[in-house]
SENUDREN-907668 format. One line per 8 residues: number of its first residue (from 1); their letters; for each residue x, y, z of N, C-alpha, C, O, CB. Coordinates in pm, 1 decimal. Last residue first. Glycine has a CB too. Example, Ala and Ser with C-alpha at 12.3 -4.5 7.8 and 13.67 -1.06 7.14 Angstrom:
REM SENUDREN-907668
2> SA> 1285.0,-225.0,708.0,1367.0,-106.0,714.0,1290.0,3.0,787.0,1340.9,113.8,803.9,1408.4,-59.8,572.5  1319.0,-569.0,780.0,1230.0,-450.0,780.0,1320.0,-330.0,780.0,1423.6,-331.9,846.5,1130.8,-447.3,904.6
END
This chain:
REM SENUDREN-907668
57> KALEKLAD> 1014.7,5541.8,-1635.4,1045.5,5664.7,-1713.5,924.9,5754.7,-1727.0,933.6,5860.7,-1789.0,1096.9,5628.5,-1853.2  935.6,5307.7,-1522.7,962.2,5420.1,-1432.9,990.4,5549.3,-1507.8,989.7,5656.5,-1447.3,1078.8,5387.7,-1342.9  926.6,5122.7,-1727.7,799.9,5172.1,-1674.1,820.0,5295.2,-1586.2,730.1,5378.7,-1576.2,730.2,5062.4,-1594.5  1199.0,5071.7,-1750.6,1126.3,5132.3,-1862.5,993.9,5190.8,-1815.0,954.6,5298.7,-1859.3,1101.8,5028.6,-1973.7  1250.3,4946.6,-1508.6,1316.5,5074.5,-1539.6,1244.1,5147.0,-1652.0,1229.5,5269.2,-1648.9,1464.0,5051.5,-1578.5  1094.7,4716.0,-1547.6,1060.1,4809.3,-1441.1,1125.6,4945.7,-1461.5,1063.8,5048.8,-1434.9,1100.8,4752.2,-1306.5  1232.7,4593.9,-1756.9,1093.6,4635.2,-1776.2,1052.9,4735.8,-1670.0,982.7,4832.2,-1700.7,999.7,4513.5,-1772.7  1480.5,4543.3,-1629.3,1473.0,4626.8,-1749.4,1331.7,4679.3,-1771.5,1313.5,4797.2,-1801.7,1519.2,4547.9,-1872.2
49> QNENIITD> 1407.3,4372.6,-1411.4,1465.3,4505.4,-1389.8,1452.5,4595.5,-1511.8,1416.9,4712.6,-1498.4,1610.9,4492.6,-1352.0  1296.5,4121.3,-1372.1,1225.1,4217.5,-1456.5,1279.7,4359.2,-1444.3,1206.1,4455.7,-1464.6,1078.5,4217.2,-1421.5  1437.7,3968.1,-1196.0,1412.5,3911.1,-1328.4,1349.5,4011.2,-1424.1,1348.8,3988.5,-1545.1,1323.3,3790.1,-1316.2  1431.8,4129.0,-967.1,1558.8,4100.5,-1035.0,1538.3,4049.1,-1176.6,1614.4,4083.7,-1266.9,1638.7,3999.3,-955.5  1156.0,4120.0,-904.3,1222.2,4247.0,-936.0,1350.6,4222.4,-1013.5,1375.6,4287.9,-1114.7,1252.3,4326.4,-807.6  1122.3,3845.9,-851.5,1043.7,3911.8,-956.8,1110.4,4041.1,-999.4,1120.3,4068.9,-1118.9,900.1,3939.8,-908.6  1300.5,3814.4,-634.4,1319.9,3739.2,-757.9,1246.9,3805.6,-873.5,1303.1,3820.2,-982.1,1271.9,3595.0,-741.0  1180.2,3978.5,-443.7,1316.2,4005.9,-489.1,1343.8,3937.1,-622.1,1404.0,3996.1,-711.8,1418.1,3960.5,-384.0
41> MLSEIPQQ> 937.4,3839.3,-409.8,936.5,3973.7,-468.3,1075.1,4012.8,-518.6,1087.1,4073.9,-624.8,887.1,4076.4,-365.6  1035.4,3605.4,-288.4,965.0,3597.9,-416.0,964.5,3733.9,-485.2,988.4,3742.5,-605.7,821.2,3548.1,-395.1  1132.1,3707.9,-52.1,1224.8,3645.0,-145.2,1162.6,3636.0,-284.2,1230.1,3656.8,-385.0,1265.1,3505.3,-95.3  893.0,3791.5,62.8,999.9,3887.5,35.9,1097.8,3832.7,-67.1,1140.5,3904.0,-158.0,1074.0,3923.0,165.2  744.1,3552.2,88.1,699.5,3657.0,-3.9,809.7,3757.3,-35.7,819.4,3803.8,-149.3,580.2,3729.7,54.4  924.3,3240.0,93.3,872.9,3360.9,160.7,845.5,3473.1,60.6,915.9,3486.5,-39.5,973.1,3409.6,267.4  809.6,2957.5,-83.6,911.6,3061.7,-74.9,853.0,3184.4,-4.7,743.5,3228.5,-39.4,964.6,3099.2,-216.5  655.2,2696.3,106.3,654.5,2795.8,-0.4,761.1,2901.4,25.1,797.3,2930.3,139.1,516.1,2861.4,-12.4
33> TKLKLFEV> 647.9,2540.8,326.1,745.8,2504.7,223.8,749.1,2603.8,107.9,836.1,2595.6,21.3,716.2,2366.6,171.2  442.1,2643.1,477.3,577.6,2642.2,533.3,683.2,2616.9,426.3,795.4,2666.7,436.1,588.6,2536.5,642.4  220.1,2587.3,318.8,263.5,2726.2,335.4,406.9,2734.5,386.3,483.7,2821.0,344.5,170.3,2799.6,431.4  204.7,2309.7,352.9,226.8,2366.4,219.3,277.7,2509.6,228.8,368.2,2548.6,155.1,97.2,2361.9,136.7  150.2,2293.9,626.3,275.4,2237.9,573.9,306.6,2293.1,435.4,422.5,2320.3,404.1,267.6,2084.7,568.4  -105.7,2414.0,628.3,4.2,2472.4,704.2,138.7,2423.2,650.4,230.7,2502.8,631.1,-9.5,2438.2,853.8  -248.7,2224.9,478.8,-234.0,2361.7,428.3,-118.4,2433.2,497.6,-41.8,2504.8,433.0,-364.6,2440.7,448.2  -231.8,2009.9,658.7,-171.1,1997.4,525.3,-150.0,2136.7,464.5,-45.3,2163.3,405.4,-260.6,1910.0,431.6
25> FDIVEIKK> -381.7,2117.3,870.5,-240.0,2085.2,889.0,-167.7,2072.5,755.2,-54.9,2119.4,740.6,-225.1,1955.4,968.9  -634.6,2137.9,755.0,-566.9,2258.4,804.5,-416.5,2233.9,819.1,-334.9,2319.3,784.3,-627.2,2302.4,940.0  -683.6,1864.2,711.6,-674.8,1956.5,597.5,-602.8,2084.3,638.7,-518.2,2133.8,564.2,-815.8,1989.9,542.6  -694.3,1779.0,977.8,-594.4,1723.6,885.8,-575.0,1816.9,768.0,-461.8,1845.4,729.0,-636.2,1583.5,836.7  -916.1,1922.3,1071.2,-784.1,1943.9,1131.1,-672.5,1892.9,1039.8,-568.4,1957.2,1026.6,-775.7,1874.5,1267.8  -1115.4,1806.3,915.1,-1086.7,1949.3,899.7,-948.7,1981.9,957.3,-873.5,2059.9,898.9,-1196.1,2035.1,969.3  -1112.3,1552.4,1020.6,-1077.7,1570.9,879.6,-1040.2,1716.6,854.0,-945.7,1746.0,780.7,-1195.2,1528.3,788.0  -1212.3,1601.9,1272.6,-1071.0,1562.2,1260.2,-1023.6,1574.8,1115.3,-906.8,1604.9,1090.8,-1050.8,1417.0,1310.2
17> DEPLTIFD> -1476.3,1658.4,1213.9,-1395.0,1762.2,1277.5,-1245.7,1729.6,1267.7,-1162.8,1819.8,1255.8,-1435.7,1779.0,1424.7  -1567.4,1409.0,1099.5,-1556.9,1532.8,1020.2,-1467.0,1638.2,1083.6,-1388.5,1701.6,1013.1,-1694.0,1591.7,999.4  -1364.5,1126.5,1198.4,-1485.1,1209.8,1207.5,-1459.7,1344.2,1136.0,-1345.4,1385.3,1116.0,-1525.5,1233.4,1358.1  -1188.8,901.9,970.9,-1192.2,1007.7,1072.8,-1328.6,1075.2,1079.4,-1400.4,1081.1,979.6,-1084.4,1112.2,1044.3  -1178.4,731.0,759.5,-1236.3,680.0,884.4,-1247.6,786.0,993.3,-1309.5,762.0,1097.0,-1153.5,565.1,935.6  -1045.4,869.2,560.7,-1186.5,836.4,541.8,-1253.0,793.3,671.8,-1372.1,817.3,691.2,-1201.1,726.9,438.0  -780.3,867.8,652.7,-857.0,992.5,648.6,-1006.9,964.5,642.2,-1085.6,1029.4,711.1,-814.1,1077.7,528.4  -695.0,606.0,608.8,-706.6,657.4,745.6,-794.8,781.7,751.2,-874.4,798.2,843.6,-568.0,689.4,802.3
9> QLLKEELS> -705.3,605.1,325.9,-778.3,504.6,404.1,-799.1,552.9,548.1,-909.0,541.6,602.2,-702.1,369.6,403.3  -526.8,814.2,266.8,-667.5,822.8,227.9,-753.0,726.2,308.4,-861.6,762.1,354.0,-683.3,794.6,78.7  -287.5,707.3,369.0,-341.3,834.0,418.7,-490.1,845.1,387.5,-569.5,881.7,474.2,-265.3,952.8,357.3  -262.7,478.2,210.0,-272.6,466.6,355.7,-334.4,593.4,415.0,-422.7,586.5,500.5,-133.1,440.6,417.9  -235.3,592.6,-44.1,-347.7,504.2,-15.3,-371.0,490.2,134.9,-485.0,490.5,181.2,-324.0,367.0,-77.5  3.6,736.7,-8.2,-119.4,806.9,-43.2,-242.6,722.7,-11.0,-341.4,773.2,42.2,-118.8,844.1,-191.4  187.4,532.2,39.3,160.3,632.2,143.6,28.9,704.8,118.2,-47.6,731.3,211.0,275.0,733.7,151.4  58.4,217.1,-87.4,137.6,339.8,-95.8,102.2,433.9,19.9,1.2,416.6,88.0,114.5,410.3,-232.0
1> M> 84.9,-117.8,0.0,0.0,0.0,0.0,89.4,124.1,0.0,184.1,133.8,78.1,-96.6,-0.2,122.8
END
């Protein structure tokens, strides 16, 4: 049985309130692994410097 199948099998047996907690936790983990917004903005600015300079004229 794969990890995904095991998770789904266990998830299905949970009461609704616990399912919501699992979903909240998964969302939390996804957010933790995302690039911080400041770093993302730095990347966007660096990759688009020429266009931003042109717009600033």
